[in-house]
Structure formats: C-alpha cells, structure tokens
C-alpha positions, -999 to +999 in steps of 0.1 A: +582-468-116+595-489-089+625-482-069+647-500-045+672-484-024+704-500-008+738-495+003+763-495-024+784-528-021+818-511-030+818-473-024+813-458+008+787-429+010+768-439-021+733-450-022+725-477-048+693-473-067+674-497-089+646-478-109+623-503-126+597-492-154+573-515-165+544-517-190+566-501-219+548-495-252+572-471-268+604-477-289+621-451-269+619-438-232+632-407-218+643-407-181+648-376-162+664-369-128+652-336-113+675-307-114+659-288-083+638-296-053+606-278-041+612-256-012+646-243-027+643-225-058+677-229-073+690-256-098+711-280-077+721-303-108+715-338-087+729-356-117+765-346-109+763-370-077+756-400-100+789-419-104+778-449-126+747-456-147+735-487-166+702-498-181+690-534-188+658-549-199+635-574-181+659-603-191+691-584-178+704-576-211+719-541-216+697-514-235+715-488-256+709-454-242+726-418-242+724-385-224+705-359-243+708-331-214+727-330-184+701-350-165+679-368-191+687-402-207+672-414-240+667-453-241+662-475-270+638-502-256+644-527-287+608-540-280+614-546-243+583-543-222+603-536-190+637-519-180+658-513-149+682-484-145+710-490-120+729-462-107+744-448-075+743-415-057+769-399-037+754-388-005+779-370+016+780-330+016+816-316+019+806-297+051+810-303+088+774-311+091+777-337+061+737-332+054+710-308+054+672-309+051+672-312+014+700-338+010+703-376+015+726-396+036+736-431+041+757-449+071+756-481+092+731-463+116+710-440+093+693-440+059+679-404+049+664-400+018+651-368+000+635-389-033+639-358-052+676-361-052+680-396-067+647-409-084+644-408-120+610-403-138+599-414-172+587-388-194+550-388-199+543-411-170+550-388-141+515-392-129+515-431-124+518-446-090+553-455-076+566-478-049+600-474-030+615-504-013+644-502+013+671-526+019+676-521+056+678-544+086+643-557+099+648-540+131+651-505+119+622-480+121+610-458+090+597-425+094+578-411+065+547-396+054+540-423+027+519-450+032+535-485+036+523-518+017+546-538+037+575-533+064+601-520+040+579-506+010+564-473+007+535-463-019+530-431-037+500-421-058+525-404-084+561-389-088+549-356-073+539-372-040+569-395-039+594-365-040+575-346-015+577-373+008+613-377+025+622-404+048+644-416+077+653-451+087+673-459+114+678-486+143+668-461+170+642-433+165+624-413+192+587-412+180+563-385+198+528-387+186+499-364+193+467-352+181+450-319+174+417-315+161+416-348+149+449-346+129+475-371+138+509-354+144+541-375+147+575-360+158+604-383+149+637-377+161+671-392+152+703-386+172+682-372+199+707-378+228+731-354+247+766-365+249+757-374+286+733-399+272+702-381+283+675-372+258+678-340+240+643-329+243+615-332+268+589-353+252+560-341+273+571-305+269+573-308+231+538-322+230+524-293+249+544-267+228+535-282+193+500-288+202+495-253+211+509-237+178+496-265+157+458-256+171+465-220+165+475-225+129+445-248+121+423-222+136+437-196+111+426-217+084+397-236+096+412-271+087+444-288+081+450-301+045+462-336+055+451-365+077+485-366+093+519-348+095+552-359+104+582-337+118+613-356+106+642-344+130+677-349+127+699-337+155+737-332+147+767-329+171+775-297+154+757-262+151+732-263+124+697-248+116+676-258+085+640-269+077+622-279+044+585-281+038+567-310+023+532-323+015+525-340+050+559-336+066+590-315+070+627-323+075+644-305+104+680-306+108+692-289+141+725-289+164+744-291+184+727-319+205+742-304+236+727-270+232+699-275+256+671-247+259+684-231+228+679-262+208+645-264+221+638-227+210+654-234+175+630-266+173+599-244+180+610-219+155+616-239+125+587-264+133+561-236+133+576-220+101+575-252+082+539-264+094+524-230+081+537-241+048+516-270+048+489-246+037+512-218+022+530-232-007+522-268-005+484-260-013+484-222-016+508-222-045+518-198-073+504-207-105+540-207-121+547-238-097+516-258-107+528-284-115+562-282-107+586-287-138+616-304-124+637-300-155+643-262-153+638-227-135+602-222-124+603-184-122+576-166-098+573-132-083+555-142-053+579-159-031+574-129-006+542-145-001+554-181+002+582-173+024+578-139+036+543-144+050+553-177+063+584-163+083+561-137+098+535-161+109+560-188+121+571-168+151+537-148+157+518-181+158+543-190+186+533-158+203+495-159+199+494-196+210+511-185+243+545-208+234+563-176+233+563-148+260+563-112+248+598-109+253+608-140+234+587-128+204+601-093+204+636-109+204+628-127+173+613-095+156+647-077+165+666-103+151+644-101+118+647-062+118+685-065+121+689-092+095+670-069+069+680-034+077+717-039+085+723-061+056+698-053+026+680-023+039+692-002+010+694-031-017+685-018-051+661-049-061+623-050-050+608-081-034+592-091-068+626-087-084+644-109-056+617-136-059+624-138-097+660-138-091+660-166-064+669-188-094+700-166-102+716-162-067+689-164-040+706-185-017+739-169-020+753-137-003+756-119-036+773-086-046+766-057-020+733-039-019+718-058-049+691-079-037+667-084-007+657-115+013+623-128+005+622-142+040+634-110+059+618-082+039+590-104+029+581-109+066+584-071+074+561-066+045+538-089+058+540-075+093+532-036+078+502-052+060+488-071+089+490-040+112+478-016+084+445-038+083+441-041+119+445-004+125+420+002+097+393-022+112+401-019+150+413-056+147+381-070+131+402-079+100+436-089+097+462-106+075+447-139+090+415-132+068+436-129+036+454-162+043+419-179+052+405-164+018+437-176+000+432-212+015+396-211+003+398-197-030+433-214-041+446-238-017+416-261-009+406-264-048+445-265-054+444-240-082+472-217-087+473-180-077+489-150-095+503-119-079+472-100-090+451-127-071+469-119-040+467-081-044+428-085-050+426-107-018+447-082+003+425-051-009+392-067-006+401-075+033+415-040+037+385-024+019+406+001+001+432+004-026+466-007-015+487+012-042+509+027-016+518-006+000+525-024-033+545+005-046+566+009-015+568-026+001+565-051-029+574-033-063+598-006-046+632-004-032+629+025-009+638+021+028+610+007+049+620+020+084+597+051+083+567+031+072+574+003+095+576+027+125+543+043+117+528+009+125+550-004+154+545+029+172+506+020+172+516-011+192+540+006+214+572-003+196+598+014+173+629+005+152+658+027+161+696+030+154+719+026+183+753+043+179+783+019+185+800+023+219+828+008+240+803-017+253+779-023+223+782-028+187+752-006+179+731-011+150+695-017+145+674-020+177+638-027+187+625-002+215+594-008+236+580+026+242+563+042+272+529+023+276+509+056+272+476+054+254+462+024+238+492+009+223+493-018+248+459-030+242+467-029+204+497-050+210+477-075+232+452-078+203+478-084+178+496-111+200+466-130+204+444-113+233+467-106+261+503-098+270+526-119+290+545-093+308+536-064+331+534-028+316+562-001+322+553+036+324+573+068+320+604+053+302+611+034+269+633+000+271+655-015+246+647-052+237+676-072+251+698-086+222+706-119+241+682-148+231+682-187+234+688-205+202+705-192+169+700-157+154+684-168+124+650-161+106+631-189+089+653-214+073 
C-alpha cells in the first residue's frame, strides 16, 4: 500500500489521505481501518473521524464499494489491478490540548501523524511493504523512526511497522542526538520555546540525563532491540503529560512550556518509562497480542507486566542511574502509593481482572471500588516481588534477572509469553514457589499495605496513614524510618549501589509531598 498525506484543500483540521493499492488479482478487496492503537487497550473507533470516502481504479473511474462493518469496506474491483481510496480524517481533539500522544494533528506549522489513526490496510496483504509520502514544504524537517527513500517519503517493511512509527513534520524542530553503547538516540522537540523565547530545555543537560538512564536500561537487558531510537516530543502551552511507546520511538506530549524545572522532571519520568517499553511490550509481548488484531479487542491478563513492571522500572532506572536523588525517587514512590491506596486500595477486582477489563473501561474512572490500575497496583506488585527476591538472595538476584530472562526467552526471539510463562520465570529466579505472591498481589483483591510494609521496612521505609489536620489534608504518606540496622545498606543496594543523602538516626521522617513536575504515574 502506498499512502500520500496532505492538507485537506477545503476543510480545516482535516488530513487528506490517498491510499493506493497495486497488483490486485482478486474480484473483491476488503479495506480495513484499525479500531484501536497499540499502547492503549480500548476501541477508539478511528473511522468516526472520516468525513468523506471514495474509491477509484487506476484510470480514475469510480469503483463500487460498501461498508460491511463500522470500519471495513468491501470493494468490487471490476478487473482493475490498482485502486486508490480518497478520504479525509478529522485531526482535532475537543480538548484544550487539541492533541495527545496517540492522535494526529495538522496546522500551518505542524503535521503530526500516528498512522494507525488513518491508514487503511488490505485484508490478506498486511505483511506487504508500505510507503508514506508527505505533501509538506521543502524546508520542513521530518522526525520519524522509519527510513526515508527520499526527502518526503518514508518506507515501512509492512503495515505493522508503519503503524508503530509515528511522525512529526514542522518548519522548526530541535534535534538533540546522542549515542549510548553503539545505539543512536534522537530527541526531537517541537514547540520547545518558552514564552520569553528561550529554549524550554537545556540540550546538554538532556543528553547527560538521558544517556545515564538509557545506559542503565541497556545494562539490565544486555542489548538494545533496535539500531536507533527517537523521542518525538511535542511541547504545549497548556498543562499536559502523556507518552506512548512504539517500535523504535515514543511520542511524548508535555506542557506547559513555561513550567521550567518541573517540565524537565516530567520529561525524564515519561521518557524513562517509554524507553523501558522498547523491550517490555514492544518485544516482550503477551502471546494474545502477537500479532496485533486491529479489528477488535485483544484481551490479555498480563498488563500488570507490560505496564506495571514498566511503571516500577521507569522511576527506579532514574534513581539507579543517578539522575534522581534519593529524595526525588521517594517522592515519586509516595505519589504511586497515594494513587493506589487512596483511590483503589479496596477495589474488588484483581490485577488480572483489571488487565482483562482494560478493553471495557480501563482508561475511565469507572464506578467506585470496582477496578485497580494496572499501572499503580502493577508497579506496587513489581516492587514487592523485587524486594522479596532481593531479600531472599541478599541482592544476588532481583526482578532485573526476571526481565533479562524474559528478554532472552521471549523478547529477543519475538515469541509471545503467557501468564504462566511469567510466573515460571519469577519462581525460577526466586528459587521457590510464589503461590503467596500470585494469590495476594496478582489474583487477589486483599489490601496490600501490610505485605508492602514488610518489604519497605527491610529498606528503612514504611507506608502510613496520616490523619487530616488543619494544616494537612492527611492520607497515605511514605515514612523514612530511623536508620538503625542494615536497612540503609539494603536501600543502597536497591537504589543502585549508594545513597545520595546522609543518614538520619534516632527519628523517622515523612517524605515531603511537594515535588517538581506533575503528580502523575506512568502515562
């Protein structure tokens, strides 16, 4: 399939698409638009954004077609060996931020495309190569993980690669390249100016921080899945925080542009999370998602691995690499604990049930006390498992070993894993049955505070409930305990070898609630 994208000549905010299919040998062709996008496990019904739709043969003559589902068209080819679908796609979200990390957008100064939103594929030919041509000014820069055949044309090996490679094209894009362990990294920033005209980010500081956490993640797995990687970053004038993982790139949407140090912290947090996905979900993928079926729900029970483990490691990698201080990391942990225990700590569903029900209402608030977040509770479950293995083995093994084995066994050969596969690997690394862990943390719905504190105390921490007062709203707080015993040494091992702050003895201290950046977890 060959695609051409341009500005709709009549209607604002619409992207005009031409999708040309060649070498047709059948009397009928079925064209399908994806109903969802990888990274967000809900039906988004992209076809609702199409305003007009026509199909012609190679000579420009109309071909008869009809819709057979909400997003599938049956075309009578009438002997034609080539057809082109002409349609447009509305690309403006009805929100103050107007776009997110999974949408598309067009204006006089920006073309931002997630091909999964608006590119059709032909049934039975999804594995064929694709080209994507952009009708943009010659002076514009294109940022994308795909290879280019010329200045305005991108090439994908198949539809799966195409829809996993979003793009940004604009007259001005800040480009910050760096290299870690032979891998070429590219940070692309569009909108990266404050209202006073100064750059939003310090390029040298970004290189230093990104290099450190990227190197730490590569060390965990032993290698990087791709030859290059692209952080496609859109900075908005309004508050926002969102990221989506892709094959050799991620889209990050952040704001506001004048936030200063807080925006830098947000960039670090979401970037580390999304980079960890380059292994965990992009390649270490549940068998139910291999390959993706873009026409319907792809139910799977292990999103607590895909998102929960990634959420846990996103911030931990920043601490272990020295990008975050002890205090910065503990503040992030406190946000995580508050998000789960204050909102969903007594919810009815287990992690497995909530993983399955992502397709029902996983991204909505939902009814009270029904579901848990696979991000929040999943990260807490990962923390408990990591500290349990470390305590059993005196830090000689950890969740790092679990993820490294998952990469070698499933990610590197790119074969799907099951829940039982993950359980087997965790028990092999622990060297014992983990029935208690799976019954409590994964399949159960009992509160986790008591079990969590068993492990936090080992590293000199505890989760407590603080009663409301005139000065404080109260709620879940993270407490740093008296530094007696070996808890400080264990925390140093967990944090990557040493602590950044001096010990305190004879008293416990609450972790401050004020933090730079937004009080968000993962995406």
